[in-house]
DODREN-250211 format. One record per residue (C-alpha): x, y, z; residue in three letters. Coordinates in nm, 2 decimals, padded with zeros to 4 digits. Layout:
<sites>
+--------+--------+--------+------+
|      u |      v |      w | resn |
+--------+--------+--------+------+
|      X |      Y |      Z |  ala |
...
+--------+--------+--------+------+
</sites>
This chain:
<sites>
+--------+--------+--------+------+
|      u |      v |      w | resn |
+--------+--------+--------+------+
| -02.23 |  01.01 | -01.06 |  met |
| -02.14 |  00.66 | -01.12 |  ala |
| -01.89 |  00.51 | -00.79 |  glu |
| -01.51 |  00.55 | -00.87 |  arg |
| -01.34 |  00.25 | -00.86 |  glu |
| -00.90 |  00.13 | -00.81 |  met |
| -00.73 | -00.10 | -00.88 |  trp |
| -00.54 | -00.33 | -00.63 |  leu |
| -00.31 | -00.61 | -00.80 |  val |
| -00.29 | -00.82 | -00.56 |  thr |
| -00.06 | -01.13 | -00.47 |  ala |
| -00.14 | -01.47 | -00.39 |  thr |
|  00.20 | -01.69 | -00.28 |  pro |
|  00.28 | -02.01 | -00.42 |  asn |
|  00.40 | -02.30 | -00.27 |  ala |
|  00.74 | -02.25 | -00.02 |  ala |
|  01.03 | -02.27 | -00.09 |  ala |
|  01.20 | -02.60 |  00.00 |  thr |
|  01.57 | -02.79 |  00.11 |  gly |
|  01.69 | -03.06 | -00.14 |  ser |
|  01.67 | -03.38 | -00.03 |  lys |
|  02.02 | -03.65 |  00.07 |  ser |
|  01.95 | -04.01 | -00.07 |  ile |
|  01.87 | -04.07 |  00.29 |  glu |
|  01.62 | -03.82 |  00.27 |  gly |
|  01.75 | -03.63 |  00.50 |  tyr |
|  01.87 | -03.19 |  00.37 |  ala |
|  02.20 | -03.19 |  00.37 |  ser |
|  02.35 | -02.89 |  00.55 |  phe |
|  02.55 | -02.78 |  00.22 |  tyr |
|  02.17 | -02.77 |  00.03 |  asp |
|  02.09 | -02.52 | -00.06 |  ala |
|  01.66 | -02.42 | -00.06 |  pro |
|  01.53 | -02.38 | -00.35 |  thr |
|  01.41 | -02.04 | -00.49 |  pro |
|  01.01 | -01.97 | -00.43 |  glu |
|  00.78 | -01.95 | -00.74 |  pro |
|  00.69 | -01.53 | -00.83 |  pro |
|  00.38 | -01.51 | -00.67 |  ser |
|  00.04 | -01.59 | -00.90 |  gln |
| -00.07 | -01.16 | -00.93 |  arg |
| -00.46 | -01.05 | -00.99 |  glu |
| -00.59 | -00.74 | -01.04 |  arg |
| -00.91 | -00.68 | -00.81 |  thr |
| -01.16 | -00.33 | -00.85 |  pro |
| -01.22 | -00.16 | -00.52 |  ile |
| -01.46 |  00.13 | -00.47 |  lys |
| -01.29 |  00.43 | -00.38 |  thr |
| -01.50 |  00.54 | -00.10 |  thr |
| -01.48 |  00.17 |  00.08 |  glu |
| -01.08 |  00.26 |  00.04 |  leu |
| -01.15 |  00.65 |  00.15 |  lys |
| -01.33 |  00.48 |  00.48 |  gln |
| -01.11 |  00.30 |  00.53 |  gln |
| -00.76 |  00.48 |  00.53 |  met |
| -00.95 |  00.77 |  00.74 |  arg |
| -01.03 |  00.57 |  01.02 |  glu |
| -00.65 |  00.41 |  00.93 |  phe |
| -00.48 |  00.78 |  01.00 |  val |
| -00.74 |  00.85 |  01.26 |  ala |
| -00.61 |  00.50 |  01.48 |  gly |
| -00.26 |  00.66 |  01.40 |  val |
| -00.35 |  00.99 |  01.54 |  glu |
| -00.45 |  00.88 |  01.85 |  asp |
| -00.17 |  00.69 |  01.91 |  leu |
|  00.07 |  00.97 |  01.90 |  phe |
| -00.16 |  01.21 |  02.12 |  glu |
| -00.12 |  00.96 |  02.36 |  glu |
|  00.21 |  00.87 |  02.32 |  ala |
|  00.33 |  01.24 |  02.33 |  glu |
|  00.50 |  01.34 |  02.68 |  pro |
|  00.43 |  01.64 |  02.85 |  gln |
|  00.77 |  01.81 |  02.86 |  gly |
|  00.97 |  01.50 |  02.73 |  gly |
|  01.33 |  01.55 |  02.64 |  lys |
|  01.23 |  01.35 |  02.29 |  ile |
|  01.09 |  01.47 |  01.96 |  gln |
|  01.00 |  01.29 |  01.67 |  leu |
|  01.05 |  01.45 |  01.35 |  asp |
|  00.92 |  01.22 |  01.11 |  glu |
|  00.82 |  00.83 |  01.19 |  ile |
|  00.73 |  00.60 |  00.90 |  glu |
|  00.44 |  00.36 |  00.87 |  leu |
|  00.37 |  00.03 |  00.64 |  thr |
|  00.07 |  00.04 |  00.56 |  val |
| -00.12 | -00.30 |  00.34 |  glu |
| -00.44 | -00.29 |  00.16 |  val |
| -00.57 | -00.58 |  00.09 |  asn |
| -00.83 | -00.69 | -00.15 |  ala |
| -01.14 | -00.63 | -00.03 |  glu |
| -00.93 | -00.30 |  00.09 |  gly |
| -00.88 | -00.37 |  00.41 |  glu |
| -00.60 | -00.12 |  00.55 |  val |
| -00.39 | -00.28 |  00.82 |  ser |
| -00.02 | -00.17 |  00.96 |  leu |
|  00.21 | -00.41 |  00.87 |  trp |
|  00.42 | -00.47 |  01.13 |  gly |
|  00.79 | -00.68 |  01.14 |  leu |
|  00.96 | -00.84 |  01.41 |  gly |
|  00.83 | -00.88 |  01.73 |  gly |
|  00.55 | -01.15 |  01.85 |  thr |
|  00.24 | -01.09 |  02.00 |  ser |
|  00.16 | -01.19 |  02.36 |  val |
| -00.16 | -01.25 |  02.57 |  gly |
| -00.36 | -01.47 |  02.26 |  gly |
| -00.59 | -01.39 |  01.98 |  lys |
| -00.67 | -01.01 |  01.91 |  arg |
+--------+--------+--------+------+
</sites>
């Protein structure tokens, strides 16, 4: 049986938006940034077995986190949690975090 593949649509961002410049070369307080051009999209094939393994490991890691986080006799109980997951062009699965900063250097 041939190995199955899925197509991932990936986006490569174009140049970042820049503000307009005044005659003297300084950006005016009132100048609005120019809109960012749309990103370039590509279709990338990935083997479903690779993606399945990545998802399995990701879900197992999340389950481990919540087993450890569950307080014994605690007063707070989560009914639901929402996570955002990113799958890159290589099929790597990552938790998408917003806000905050990492402390202590590289991870």
